[in-house]
C-alpha positions in Angstrom: -8.1 20.1 12.6 -8.6 16.6 13.3 -9.1 17.0 17.0 -12.5 19.4 16.2 -13.2 16.8 12.9 -13.0 14.0 16.0 -14.9 16.1 18.3 -17.5 16.4 15.6 -17.3 12.7 15.1 -17.4 11.5 18.8 -20.6 14.2 19.6 -22.6 13.0 16.5 -22.0 9.5 17.2 -23.5 9.7 20.6 -26.3 11.9 19.9 -27.3 9.2 17.4 -26.8 5.9 19.7 -28.6 8.2 22.1 -31.6 9.0 19.6 -31.9 5.4 18.4 -31.3 3.9 21.4 -34.0 3.6 23.2 -37.1 2.2 20.0 -33.9 -0.3 18.8 -33.4 -1.4 22.3 -36.2 -3.9 22.4 -35.8 -4.9 18.8 -32.0 -5.4 19.2 -32.3 -7.3 22.3 -34.1 -10.6 19.8 -32.0 -10.1 16.8 -28.7 -12.2 16.7 -25.3 -11.0 16.2 -23.0 -12.6 13.7 -20.0 -12.1 16.2 -19.2 -12.9 19.5 -16.4 -10.3 20.7 -13.9 -10.9 23.1 -12.8 -7.4 25.5 -9.1 -6.6 25.2 -7.4 -4.1 26.8 -4.9 -1.4 24.5 -2.9 0.9 26.3 -3.1 4.6 25.4 -2.1 5.1 22.3 1.1 7.3 21.9 0.9 10.7 21.3 1.5 11.8 17.4 4.6 13.8 18.5 8.1 13.9 17.3 8.9 11.1 14.6 5.1 10.7 14.8 4.0 14.3 14.4 0.8 15.0 11.7 2.1 15.7 8.7 0.5 15.7 4.9 3.3 14.3 3.4 0.9 11.4 1.6 -0.6 14.3 -0.1 2.0 14.5 -2.2 1.9 10.6 -3.8 1.6 10.8 -7.8 -1.2 8.0 -8.2 -1.1 6.2 -11.7 -3.2 4.1 -13.5 -6.5 5.5 -12.3 -9.5 3.5 -12.7 -7.3 0.8 -14.2 -6.7 -1.4 -11.1 -8.7 -2.0 -8.1 -7.3 -2.8 -4.5 -3.6 -3.2 -5.5 -3.0 -4.9 -1.7 0.1 -5.8 -2.3 3.4 -4.8 -4.7 6.8 -6.1 -5.8 9.0 -5.5 -8.1 11.2 -7.7 -10.4 13.7 -5.3 -11.7 11.7 -2.6 -13.5 8.5 -4.6 -13.8 6.0 -4.4 -11.1 3.7 -6.7 -10.0 0.5 -7.2 -7.9 -2.8 -8.8 -7.3 -6.4 -6.7 -7.5 -9.9 -7.4 -6.4 -10.9 -9.3 -9.6 -8.7 -11.7 -8.4 -6.1 -11.2 -11.1 -2.0 -11.3 -10.6 -0.9 -8.2 -13.0 2.6 -7.1 -14.7 3.0 -3.3 -15.4 6.0 -3.1 -17.4 7.0 0.5 -19.3 3.3 2.0 -17.9 1.5 -1.0 -19.8 -0.8 -3.3 -17.1 -1.2 -7.1 -18.5 -2.6 -9.9 -16.7 -0.5 -12.3 -16.0 -2.9 -14.7 -14.2 -5.9 -15.8 -12.4 -6.3 -18.2 -9.3 -9.6 -18.4 -9.4 -12.3 -17.7 -12.2 -15.4 -15.5 -12.3 -17.6 -13.7 -11.9 -16.0 -11.4 -9.6 -17.0 -8.3 -8.0 -19.3 -9.0 -4.9 -18.5 -9.9 -1.8 -20.3 -13.6 -2.3 -18.0 -14.2 -5.5 -14.4 -14.0 -3.8 -14.3 -17.4 -2.4 -14.1 -18.7 -6.0 -12.8 -15.6 -7.7 -10.0 -15.5 -5.2 -7.9 -12.1 -3.4 -4.4 -11.8 -4.1 -3.1 -10.2 -1.2 0.5 -10.7 0.0 3.1 -10.7 -2.9 7.1 -11.9 -3.4 9.3 -12.8 -6.1 11.4 -15.7 -5.4 14.4 -17.2 -7.0 14.1 -17.8 -10.9 11.7 -14.7 -11.0 8.6 -16.4 -10.3 5.9 -15.4 -7.8 4.8 -16.2 -4.4 1.4 -15.3 -4.1 -0.5 -15.3 -0.7 -4.1 -15.7 -2.0 -6.9 -15.5 1.5 -9.1 -18.1 0.0 -7.1 -20.8 -1.8 -4.1 -20.6 0.2 -0.5 -20.3 -1.1 0.3 -20.3 -4.7 3.1 -19.9 -7.2 2.8 -18.0 -10.3 5.0 -18.3 -13.2 4.6 -14.6 -14.8 6.3 -15.8 -18.2 3.9 -18.7 -18.8 0.6 -17.5 -16.3 1.0 -21.4 -14.8 0.1 -21.4 -11.4 0.1 -23.9 -8.7 -0.9 -24.1 -5.4 1.8 -25.0 -3.2 -1.0 -25.1 0.8 -4.6 -25.3 -0.3 -7.2 -23.9 2.3 -9.0 -27.5 1.8 -5.9 -29.0 3.5 -6.0 -29.8 7.3 -3.2 -28.3 8.7 -2.2 -29.7 12.5 -6.7 -30.5 12.7 -7.4 -27.1 10.7 -8.2 -25.7 7.5 -6.6 -22.7 6.8 -9.3 -19.6 6.6 -8.0 -16.3 5.3 -4.3 -16.8 4.0 -2.8 -13.6 4.1 0.5 -12.4 3.6 4.2 -14.1 3.2 7.6 -13.5 3.1 10.4 -16.0 1.2 14.3 -16.7 2.3 16.6 -15.4 -0.7 17.1 -19.3 -1.8 13.2 -19.6 -1.9 13.7 -22.5 0.1 11.3 -21.5 3.1 7.8 -19.3 2.8 6.5 -17.8 6.0 3.1 -16.6 5.5 0.3 -15.6 7.9 -3.6 -17.2 8.3 -5.2 -14.3 10.0 -8.1 -16.6 11.2 -9.7 -19.8 11.8 -13.0 -18.7 11.6 -13.7 -16.1 9.0 -13.2 -15.1 5.7 -11.0 -11.9 4.0 -14.5 -10.4 2.8 -15.8 -10.4 6.9 -12.7 -9.1 7.9 -14.1 -6.3 10.0 -16.0 -9.0 12.1 -12.5 -10.6 12.4 -11.2 -7.3 13.7 -14.3 -6.5 15.6 -14.5 -9.6 17.2 -11.0 -9.7 18.4 -10.3 -13.6 19.4 -7.1 -14.7 19.4 -8.0 -17.8 16.8 -5.1 -16.9 14.6 -2.5 -19.2 13.2 -0.3 -16.2 13.7 2.7 -17.9 11.5 3.0 -20.9 9.4 6.5 -22.2 7.9 7.0 -23.9 4.2 9.3 -25.1 2.7 9.3 -25.6 -0.6 11.9 -28.4 -1.3 10.0 -30.8 1.5 6.7 -29.4 1.2 6.1 -29.6 4.7 4.0 -26.8 6.7 5.1 -26.4 9.8 2.5 -23.7 12.5 5.2 -21.7 14.0 3.0 -19.9 16.2 -0.1 -19.5 17.8 -2.9 -17.4 19.9 -2.8 -13.7 17.7 -5.6 -11.5 17.0 -5.2 -10.6 13.3 -1.8 -11.7 12.2 -1.2 -9.8 9.2 1.9 -8.6 7.3 4.9 -10.6 7.5 8.8 -9.7 7.0 11.5 -11.6 7.2 14.7 -9.5 8.8 17.9 -8.3 6.2 19.9 -11.2 8.7 16.9 -13.6 7.7 16.8 -14.5 11.8 14.1 -13.6 12.2 10.8 -13.0 11.1 8.1 -9.6 12.4 4.5 -10.6 12.4 1.8 -7.6 12.5 -0.8 -8.7 15.2 -3.4 -6.0 13.8 -5.4 -5.7 16.8 -3.0 -5.6 19.0 -1.5 -2.4 17.4 1.6 -4.3 17.7 4.7 -6.0 16.1 5.7 -9.8 17.3 9.0 -11.0 16.5 9.6 -14.9 16.1 13.6 -16.2 15.4 13.9 -18.4 12.9 18.0 -19.0 13.0 20.6 -18.5 15.8 20.6 -18.5 19.0 17.2 -17.8 19.8 15.4 -20.2 17.0 11.8 -21.1 17.8 11.9 -18.2 20.5 9.6 -15.2 20.2 9.1 -11.3 21.9 7.7 -8.3 21.0 9.1 -5.6 18.4 7.2 -3.1 18.9 3.5 -2.3 20.8 1.1 0.3 21.3 1.7 1.7 18.1 -0.3 4.7 16.3 -2.9 2.6 14.3 -3.6 -1.0 13.4 -0.9 -2.5 11.4 -1.5 -3.8 7.6 1.6 -5.0 5.8 4.9 -4.4 6.4 7.9 -4.3 4.2 11.7 -3.5 4.2 13.2 0.0 4.3 16.5 0.8 2.1 17.5 2.0 5.4 18.2 -1.4 7.1 14.4 -0.7 9.0 10.9 -1.3 8.1 7.8 0.4 6.1 4.7 -0.3 8.3 1.1 0.7 6.6 -1.4 1.4 9.1 -5.1 0.0 8.2 -6.8 2.5 10.6 -4.9 5.4 13.2 -5.8 5.4 16.8 -5.2 9.3 17.5 -3.9 10.7 20.6 -5.2 13.7 20.9 -8.2 12.6 19.2 -10.8 9.8 19.8 -10.0 6.4 18.1 -13.4 4.3 18.1 -11.9 0.9 18.0 -9.7 1.6 21.5 -13.5 3.2 22.6 -14.8 -0.4 21.8 -12.2 -3.0 23.1 -13.4 -3.4 26.5 -16.9 -3.0 25.3 -18.2 -6.1 23.5 -21.9 -5.6 24.0 -21.9 -2.5 21.8 -19.9 -4.2 19.0 -22.6 -6.9 19.5 -25.0 -4.0 19.0 -23.4 -2.5 16.0 -23.3 -5.7 14.3 -26.9 -6.4 14.6 -28.0 -3.2 13.2 -25.5 -2.2 10.8 -24.2 -4.0 8.0 -20.0 -4.2 7.5 -19.8 -1.9 4.4 -21.7 0.9 6.6 -19.4 0.4 9.5 -16.2 0.6 7.4 -17.9 4.6 6.1 -18.8 5.2 8.8 -15.1 4.9 10.0 -12.8 7.9 9.7 -10.5 8.3 6.7 -6.7 9.0 8.0 -3.6 7.3 6.3 -0.8 6.8 8.2 2.9 5.0 7.6 5.8 4.5 9.6 9.3 3.9 9.2 10.4 2.3 11.8 14.4 1.1 12.3 15.9 -1.8 12.7 15.2 -1.7 16.7 11.5 -0.9 16.0 12.2 2.8 17.0 10.0 5.1 14.8 12.2 7.0 12.5 9.6 9.2 10.4 5.9 9.1 9.5 4.0 9.8 6.4 0.0 11.0 7.1 -3.0 11.8 5.0 -5.5 13.2 7.3 -8.5 12.6 5.9 -7.1 10.2 3.4 -7.9 12.7 0.8 -5.2 11.0 -1.8 -5.1 8.0 -1.1 -7.4 6.2 1.6 -6.6 2.7 3.2 -3.1 2.1 2.8 -2.4 -1.1 3.1 1.2 -1.5 2.1 4.2 0.6 1.5 6.9 -0.8 -0.8 10.3 0.5 -1.2 11.5 1.0 -4.9 14.4 2.9 -6.1 13.5 5.8 -4.0 10.0 5.8 -4.6 7.9 4.1 -1.9 4.9 2.5 -3.7 1.5 2.5 -1.5 -0.9 -0.7 -2.1 -4.5 -0.1 -1.0 -7.3 -2.8 -0.7 -10.0 -0.1 -2.0 -8.2 2.6 -4.2 -8.7 2.2 -8.0 -4.8 3.0 -9.0 -1.4 2.7 -7.1 -0.1 6.2 -6.0 4.1 6.5 -5.4 5.8 8.9 -3.3 9.2 10.3 -4.9 10.7 9.7 -1.1 14.0 12.4 -2.3 11.0 15.0 -2.3 9.4 14.3 1.5 
């Protein structure tokens, strides 16, 4: 079971660490670490019981368009047409099973981390009024794409200073029904998307959490600052508040955009069973949350273990690349459905990430849950009638 494998992982990890420790210590002291982590304190993760009880329901998902798209991080539908952005910087449209490239925000070549800043990396994607697409591109900023013509325009550029600072990692967005206001996150003022692991491990609170763009006045306002890796965002069905996932802290903050509480913020859910990525509405009036990594309890969570040990984090990145660390992390896919008040309704798991690893988003459309992933070469969907 997963407890056994996490024990094995723990023992292997510690044995390996011990055998390498002495000869490396001398060398390591001389090396610079690319990160300067802050200690953070996380509570003991919630027990995986009740609505969070492990299962293998995500393995029932069917995966489509295998090897035809890579890293469809976020997914949206306009009628029956599916839109997504992929790792090669493209905005794709899938209609009647056929994939077409609608637009590119950046330009080639694409394919390596070095190319990402010019290639672009579309992350969050939404449909606005008149079927325009709004896209959060990690490197270019907040963009608008006309799927009919492919015309692309940058609404808020990462080159523009906002309150004295440029945007560094534009991540996700949510749009009011009338299309007037777009709320979006900038995950860091230091790291770019290709260094997201440094951002996660450094755990600093330099994320300019939540910004608001007014499509009429073209004004940008900073609504919240001081978050640790602000990520997915979602307006409530009544559009009175925006939920923002704070990945590093395994929690969701709520910011009120209208009503008596306007301008105020509080905690929506804290101490989640994983580190949340994107959040989307569910047909029950609640929210789907995809977890970037799980915090198993019972079990061993490496990120929790390291949270108050910045020196170990420094050491790891003095010796290992981000790719290597990613490969070492245990795979486990988890999607949870929250009620409108933030309690857990149900959860879908794939221990070992056998069917779809690295779920970044769960987007519901006509009885199916479409699973975005920043690494998978396909899009999977789960029939909600059958789980």
